[in-house]
C-alpha positions, 0 to 999 in steps of 0.5 A: 867339647867332646873328648878327642881321645875317647872319640878316637878310641871308640871309633877304632874299637867300634870298627874292629868290633864290627869287622870281627862281628861280620867275619864271625857271624856273617862271612864264616857261616857263608863260607860253610855253605860253599862247596869245598873248592870254593870254600878253600879258595875264598878262605885263602883269599880272605886270609891274604886280604884281612891279614893286611886290613885287620892289623891296621885296626888292631894297633891303633885300637889297642894303643888308644884304648891303653891311653884312654884306660890309664887316663880314665882309670875306671873299672869298666874301662880296665875291663874293656881294655882287658877284653881287647888284650884277650882279643890280641892274645887269641889272635896272636896265639890262635887265629894268626898261626892258623891263618899263616898255614891257610895262606900257604895252602894250595887251593886245588890240593888243600891238606887232608885235615883242612876241615879240622883246621877250619873248625879249630879256627872257628872255635878260637874265633868265637872267643876272639870276636866276642872279646872285641865286641865286649871290649868295645861295649865296655869302653863305650860305657866307660868313656861316655859316662 
């Protein structure tokens, strides 16, 4: 019989990693190809929607990963959990504060430095999304071997 906790952990971690991978390497570059007005409007809309959806993935992922990591107590699962902690820290202290600013932008009159804000978000998001993917892969190895 499969380990239910491992399956739940991997399902949530896989969904989180997939969502982060698509936003980082699919959505973000597509936004860059839009004209400024469409880019700003789309970014504001995405922030407003994803600030609801992403926490619904983060919380159960981190909780399940913490429990599974303590139960399995293997270096690879601890490394995977550590990568998820890095993801949470990059989110809480990096992208979330920026997203809070973006959600208050006026799409017709964005701040003069909005390009710089987007570049800062993108730099942080590379570390953030990479951490989510690495966390998933390490948990996959640790919970299936």
